[in-house]
N, C-alpha and C positions, 0 to 999 in steps of 0.2 A: 442086682438091677431087676426090677419087676418086668415081666414080659410085656411087650407092646400089644396094645389092643388090635385086633384084626381090623382091616379097612372098613368092613361092613358096619361095625360098631361106631367107629369115628364118623362115618358118613351119616349114619342115622342120627347121631347126636347133633351134627351140624344142621341137618335138616330140621329136627325138632326145635333147635334154637331159632332157626329162620322163621318157623311157623309162628312163634310167639310174637313176631313183628306184625301179625295180621295179614301178611301175604302168604297164602298157602303155596308150598313148593310143588313141583310136578309129581303127581302120584306115581307115575312110571319110574321117576328117578329114584324113589324110595325102593321101589320093587326091584330094580336092577342092582341096588347097592351090594347085595350079597355076592354078585358075580363080577364086581369091579375089580380092576387090577390094583396093584399097590400104588400108593401115592408116589408122584414124581420124586426123584432124588434132588438133593440140594447140593449146591456147590459150597466151597469153603467160605464164600462171602455171604452165604445165606440166600442167594438168588437161586430160584428153581431152574433146573435145566429144562431146555425146551425139547419137544419131541415132534415128529412129523404130524401126529394126530393133534397135538395142542396147537401147532402153527396153523393147521388147516381150520381148526375150530376158530381161532383168533381171526384169520383171514375172512372166514364167513361172516363173523359178527361185525367186521370192519367194512364190509361192503356198503356202498352208498345207499342201496335201496333199503337197508335195514337201520339207517341212521334215524334215531328218534324212538320209534316204538320198539324196535328190536326184532329178533328172530323168534318165531313161535316154536313151541316144543315139537309140534307135528312136523314143521319144516326141518328141524334137526333130525328127527327120526327118518324123514324121507331122504335127507342128504347123506347121512352116515350109515344108514342101514344096520348091519350086524355090528358095526363099531359104536353104535350109539351107547351100549352099556358101558364102554370104556370112557365115556366123557365124564362120568360121575366124579372121579377125584379131580379132574381138571376144573369142573364147575365148582367143587368145594374149595379148591385152592384159590380160584380167582375171586370167589365170594368172600373168603377170609381176608383177602388183600384189598377189598372194596373196588375191585376192578369189574365186577359183574353184578348186575341187579336183575331182579325177577319182579314182574308186574302182570297184572290182569286188567283188561279193559272192563268198564262197568257193565255188568250183565253178561259177561263171557266167562267161560271156564278155561279157556286157552291161556297158557302162561307164556310170557315173552321174556327172552333174555336179551339184555342190552349190555354192551361192552363200554366201559369207561376208560378214557385215556389216563395216562399216569398223572397228568395235571388235574383231571377231574377226580380221580381216586384220592389225591391228596386233599382236595377240598371236602371229600366225604369223611375224612378222618375226624373222629371226635364227635360225630353226629349220633344222637340217641336214636332209639327205635322209632319213635314218633316222627322225627324229622326225616328219617330214611323212608318211612312209609308215605309220607307226604310227597316226597321226591318221586317215589315210584308211581304214585297215582298221577302226578303231573306228567311224568314221562310217558305213561300209557296213552295220554290224550294226543300225543303227536304234535303236529304243527297247527291243529285246530284249537288247542288250548282247552281249559276246563274252568268252569265258573267256581268261585270260591264256595259257594253254597253246595255244589256237588262234591267238592273236596271234603267238606265237613260231613256230608251224608256218608260218603264212602269210608272215611277214616274214623267216624264217630269221636272226633277230637273236639273239645270245647273251642269256641270261637277265640277266647282270650289266648289259649295255648297256640292255636293256629296262627294268630296274628304274629306272635314271637317267632314261630317257625318260619313264616313267610319272610320276616325281616332278616332272619338268620341265613336262609338260603339265598335271599337277593344279595346280601353283603358278600357271600362267597361266590357270587356270580354263577349260581347253579340253575336258578330260575329268574324269569322276568315277568312283570305284569304287563298286559296289553289290554286295549279297549277295542271292541267290535263295533263296526259301523252301524250294525242293527240294534245295539243295546249300549249306548254310550255311557250310561250311568253305572253299568255293571263292570266288574274286573275279571279278567281271565289271567290264568297263569300258564305258561309253557317253559320248556327248557330254554336256558339262556342263549344257546347257539343256534336255535332253530329260527327259520324264516316263517312268519305267520302265513297261513293259507289265504288265498285271494278272497274267499268268501268271508274272512274275518276282517281284513283291511279294506276290502272294496276293490282291490286291484289298482291299476294305474289311474283310474278315474277319480280316486279320492286322495287328498293331501291333508295329513294330520286329521283324519276322520271326517273331513268335509268334502262334499261333492265339488270338484274343481271345474266349474263352468267355463272359466277363462281358458284353461288348458285345452279342454275339449273343443272349444270354438276355434282355437289356433290350428288344431289338427284337422278340424273339418274344412277350414279355409284352405289349408295346404292340399287337402285331397281334391277339392274343387279346382284348384289351380292345375293339379296333375291331370285331371279329366279334361280340362279345357285345352292344355298346351301339349301334352304328350301325344305322340303318334298323330300329330296334327288333328287332334280332336276326333279321330276315327274310332276311338274306343281304347280303354286301357284296363288290365285285369287287376285284381286285388294283389297279386303277387308283384306286379310292376309297381303299383302304388307302395307297397310295403318296402321294396328295394329302394325306391326314390326317397322315402322317409328316412331310411337308415343312412343313405348317402348324403342327404341334406342335414342330417342330425337335427331334426326338428323336435324330437321327443326327448325329454329328460330321463325317461326310462325305456328300457327295451320292450317293444310292443310285439306280441306274437301275431301270427297271421289271423288268428281268430279275433283278436282285439281290433285289428285293422278292418276286419270284415264288419264288426259291430259298428264302427264309425261309418262305413259305407252304408250300412243298412239305415242309419239315421237320416243320411242324405236322400236315400231312396224313399223313405217315408215322408220326407218334407218335399218330395218331388223337385229336388234340386238337380239330381242326376237321374238317369234312367238306364236300364239294362237293354243292350241292343247287340246281338250276335255273340259268338263265342270264339275262343282261340282254337288252334289246331289240337290242343289238349283237352278241349271241351270246357275250358274255364270261361266264365261270363265276362263280357266286355261292357264297360260302362262309358256313357257319353253324356254331355250336358242335356238336361231335359228340354224338350221343346216347350214353347210358349203355349199355354192354355188358350190365350186369346191375344190377338194383335191390334195395333192401333189402326183406326180407319180414317177416312179423309175428311170427315166432317167434324165440326166443333160442337161444343156443348150447347151453344146457343141455337144450333139448328133444330134441336129437339123441341124448341118452343114453337117452331113453324107448324101451321095447321096441317100442311100436307106432308109432314115428316114421315108418317106411316105409310105413305104411298111411294116413297123413294126406294131406289135400289142403292145399296151401300157397297162400296168397294174397299176392301181392306189392303194393307200393305203387302200381304203375301198373295195378292191377286185373287183372293176369295171374294166372290160377289154374293151379298145377301139381298135377295129380291124382296119386294114388298110383302109384308105378312109372313115372311119365312122365318121360322124359329132358328135362332142362332146356336147350332150345336157343333160348329167346326172347331178343330183344335189345331 
């Protein structure tokens, strides 16, 4: 039986094979391959036995904050410290099993590692190098997606081939096309299970890519009602308005406090409500806006009288406008 190759040679060959897919591996990973420990042992059924280091590595990559783009190589170095060199056989093993992908963002040198679930790994089985490269480029874009033109530039794959790859990855539910509200004629791609960023979809103010005037008008009317009726009209905070909207279930989507603030700002701009006073916590209170002008006691026909400009005019709020006095009261 020929002797087994040392781990360093096996790792180097795996890295070289990975490099030919147009995504360069971590340079430091190649450098530490000579000091890596032996590959993990396998059980009788072919499944590789787990180790504390492997479990820690998998838990880190499974953390919610790394969903999508993945964990950077520098973050791995910082987290594992001296144990970083021992990750090489684990990374090689997961890569061979299609459980781990490596990608770079456009214009960056940092490499990111992303963990795929068993279901996702099964979807990756049988994909050629070009398809995996396209997947990695789309993965690196995160929840903001990437234009099809940018994918072609980064991968240098002909458009006809890209179209087939997109269809293949969509069929396997690995990626999905979306449209941005800022460029409806262009197509973006992102990973299938990601939620698009608000700057792409427009947030709650857009429905199917269109600005939802009716929905916003309903929310504005509800806020006006809150300002007029809550706390006997003595002032209501944005937090109180937000809590009331949740209680009344007036929005079809969950609105953040900042989004409620945006609605309030539109009413302030239209001078429907105004800010008056603060709460004990220093939060602004909002009340119905005062009338800029009030009704007075004369009719329009009185303006036709020759002595109209010599009259004193009394308004319903008891403000008296004397003859020739400019009307500036509010």
